[in-house]
C-alpha atoms as one frame of an Amber mdcrd trajectory, in Angstrom:
protein
   0.000   0.000   0.000   2.831   2.398   0.829   5.917   2.848  -1.336   8.837
   3.311   1.048  12.369   3.807  -0.259  15.309   3.512   2.122  18.466   5.539
   1.718  21.552   3.486   0.814  23.280   4.294   4.113  20.214   3.048   6.005
  20.087  -0.143   3.907  23.754  -0.803   4.680  23.083  -0.794   8.422  20.235
  -3.310   8.338  20.269  -7.101   8.376  17.125  -7.387   6.243  16.127  -4.145
   4.475  13.074  -5.710   2.785  11.665  -6.864   6.117  12.321  -3.392   7.538
  10.361  -1.806   4.676   7.566  -4.316   5.261   7.498  -3.311   8.946   7.230
   0.358   8.008   4.336  -0.430   5.664   2.540  -2.391   8.393   3.066   0.406
  10.937   1.767   3.060   8.520  -1.313   0.951   7.803  -1.934   0.602  11.543
  -1.653   4.354  12.016  -4.180   4.829   9.209  -6.612   2.468  10.989  -6.149
   4.339  14.286  -6.850   7.658  12.594  -9.963   6.168  11.001 -11.185   5.271
  14.496 -10.487   8.823  15.632 -12.468  10.172  12.675 -15.410   7.919  13.576
 -15.244   9.215  17.145 -15.255  12.795  15.867 -18.357  12.162  13.764 -20.124
  10.374  16.612 -19.264  13.214  18.986 -21.631  15.451  17.051 -24.245  12.911
  15.923 -24.605  10.604  18.955 -22.528  11.814  21.921 -23.501   8.819  24.066
 -21.867   6.407  21.588 -18.615   8.296  21.094 -16.467   5.506  22.588 -17.908
   2.740  20.380 -15.045   2.892  17.807 -12.494   2.360  20.574 -11.991  -1.237
  19.481 -10.989  -0.002  15.998  -8.271   2.061  17.631  -7.076  -0.898  19.703
  -6.826  -3.058  16.581  -4.881  -0.272  14.858  -2.473   0.056  17.780  -1.969
  -3.720  17.693  -1.084  -3.534  14.001   1.320  -0.653  14.692   2.988  -2.726
  17.426   3.334  -5.664  15.033   4.932  -3.405  12.410   7.346  -1.945  14.965
   8.270  -5.458  16.120   8.942  -6.440  12.492  11.164  -3.386  12.077  12.987
  -4.245  15.312  13.693  -7.809  14.163  15.045  -6.532  10.811  17.736  -4.362
  12.414
């Protein structure tokens, strides 16, 4: 989904540059999911204030995906 290019000096310092790029892509996708949950909360704040915390599980899933992407990046170093 994301096209990430690493600088040559960054690639030289990594064990597995492709896995690192994959981790960045996963983390960016997770951040996008979290921000989608925030947008849903913003809409619900004005339409149904009692249900504003309903999309909280979307944010938790997004943070889990971000953590997985960061772990993948960590293992590629």
